[in-house]
N, C-alpha and C positions, 0 to 999 in steps of 0.2 A: 185777184185780190178785191179785197171790198177797202174803203177809205180809212175805218178803222182798224184794218189791218197794216196797211202801207205804215212804215216808221219812217222815222227823218234821221237820218244815220250818217255819221261824219266818219270817214275812213284816210288815215295820215298812209304815207307811203304810196301813193295811190298812182303814179306815173309810169310802173312796170310791175311786173313779176304777180305775186299773189295778190297786193295793190289793186293791181290793174285789174286780176279778174275777178276778186271781190265785187269792186264797183259796175262789172257788167253783170253778174251775176244776180246782183242785189237790184240794179235798175230794173230787170227784168223782171224780179218778182214783184217790182210796182213801190219800191222804197222810193223815198227822196235823197237826192245824196250831195252832202258838199264833201269835196274832194281837196287833198291837200297832198303836198308836195313840193320840191324846191323847182322842178322841172317842169315851170310852165307851159312849155309850148306843147308837151307831151300830154298833159291836164286838158288843155284847152280841145287837141284833137280827140282824145277820149271823150268828151262832154259832148263834142259836136255829134260822135258816133252813137252815144246815148242818146242823145235827144232827138236826133233821126230815127231813130228807131221806135220813137215813141215814149222813151224812160226822161226821168227828171234827175238831173245834177248840173252842178254848178261848182266853180275849183276857185282856190284861192292858194297862192304860195305860202308856202310854211316848211318852216324849219322847226323841227322838233325840241332840237335844242335850246331854243330863244322859248324861255315860259312866257313871257308876254305874248309871242309872237301865237303860241297854241292856245292861250287866251283868247287873245284876238279872233283863232278861227272857230271857237268853240261858240263865242259871242255869234259872231258872224251866223251860224246855223240855227241859234238860238233865237234870233232877233228876224231870221227869216221866215222861220217856220213858226216860230211862237213856244216849240218846245226840241229838245232833242233825246230820241230813243235810245240811241246807240252810239258809241264811240268805239270804231276797230281801231286798236292800237299796233299798227302792223311795222310803222316804217323801221330799218334795222339798218346796220352796217357789217360786213363778217371779214374784216383784212386779218385772215390769219397768218401767223408766225410761230415758230418755236420761242417759249421764253427767254432763250438765249440772246437770240438775235435783238431784244431790247429796244425794237419798235415802239417806243413807250407813246408816241404821237398815236400811234395807231390803237394801244389802249384806251386813251382817253378817248377818241373817237367813237369807240364801241361803247364804252361806259355812257357817253353823254348822250348818242344814238339810243341804243338800246335799253336802258335803265333811266337815264334820265328823262329821257321821250314817252315811257311809259310813263312816269310819274307825273309828269306835265298833263299830259291827257288826263289822266284821274284828277289832279287839282282843279283842273281848270271846270270839268263837266260834273266831279261830283256834289257841289254846291248847287248846279241847274238840276238836276236828277231828285237831290235830296228834297229840294221845291216843290216841285211838280210831281213828287209821290214815287217814282219811280224811273229805271234806267239799265242800260245793260252794256256792260264793259265787253269787248272782246281783243284780249291781249295774245298777240301773235308771239310764240315761242319758238319752240326748236325742239328736235329731240335732244337736243345737246343740255335741254333741261334737265335731263334724265340720265345723261351720260357723259364722260369726256374722252376724247382722244388726243393725241399730239398733234403742235400746231394751234390747238384750240382751247388752249387752258382758260384765256381771258375771253373768248365768246361765249364760250360754256359757263364761265362764272354768270355771263351777262343774262343769260339766256334761267340759269339756276334763280336768278336774283328777279325776273320776271313770272317765273313761277312761285316764288314765295310771296310777291308783293301780290298776284292776283290770289293765294289761298288765306292771306292777310285780310285782304277786301274783303273778298267771301265771306268770310267770319264776322268782320264787323257789319254787313251789310241789314241784318236785322231783316230779312226776307224781301225788300221794297227793291234792290238794285240785286240784280244777277250779274254773277261774273264767271267769262268762260276762255279759260285755258285751252289755245290751239297752239298743238305741236305739230309742225310738217315734219316728215323725213327730207330726202334729198330731193327738189322739188325746182324745175326749170326756172329761173332765173338769172337776174345779172348781179347777185350777192357776189360769186367767186370772181366776177371781173375789179374785184376791188382787192384781191388777193396781189401783193407787190413780190412777198417774199419767194425767191425760187422754191424753197424746199417745200412749201404749204400748196404752193400752184400746183406743181406735179402731184403730191397726196390729191388732191382735190380732182384732179382729171379719171384717177382710179375711182376715187370715192363716189364722184357724180356719175358714173359710167349708165348707173340707171335711175333714172328720174320720172316723178310725178309731172304729169301736166300741175300747172299752177290751179286750174280750172278746178282740178280735186279739192285742195285747201279751201277755195271760195263756195264750193258745196259744203263742205262741215261747217263753216261758219255760216252761211245759208241752213242749215239745219238749227242750230243752236239757236238762231233768230227766230225760227217759225215755232217753237216750243209754246205753248201756252204759259202765261203768265207765273204760274204756280210752278212752271218745271224750270229747273235752272241745271243747265247741262255745264258741269264742272272743269271737266277736260277730255281734250280730242286728242288722240298723238293718230297721225296719218301716216303710214310709209309706203314706199312701194311694196308691193307682193314680191318681187323678186330680191327685193333686200333683205338682207342678216343683219344688218345695223340697227 
């Protein structure tokens, strides 16, 4: 990769799962990364691994539910490199439960992380990208952005919202800012670890019996970033080949 091909990329939720795999893949592709998440011990280990392999990565503690924190995260990437080419809005939570369980705190948490977190990323980076004449948002949703299943009503609602926000941003971008929605099917991650409801937890055990490696989603993100400026890959849905879901 030439220097002109190398992009400055900020990745949220980079301490595990899809975010971690994306960081490894994009660093291997020669991009310069700022990684954000709350678990800085994991970020520190990941950055050390990437830099030891010859990649360029730094990290910063990040809470995507805090608009000011996301703003500082974007500013740090821009000040360090003089530009910000890509934001991967990946942070997400999935504490599933039936609606009748009334786990309203968990509903609020999903809305705060999955929806407001994406909006905070857009609000922070959009002015930067407008000023520099271009950029690329990659918003990680789910197959739950297209279908609803029992125990997942609120989670799916948040992912439908990410899909709607992404499409709205694409329509408003006037060609200078690219927008990609990546919707994974069942993928190896720690998302299901947050499920406290016993009904939903048992349902997920069967649902997640066939899962993609997180690297498959990282590859999809890398594909979208690698396209020439005149090509905007808008939606990618990636499912396990053996899954009917």
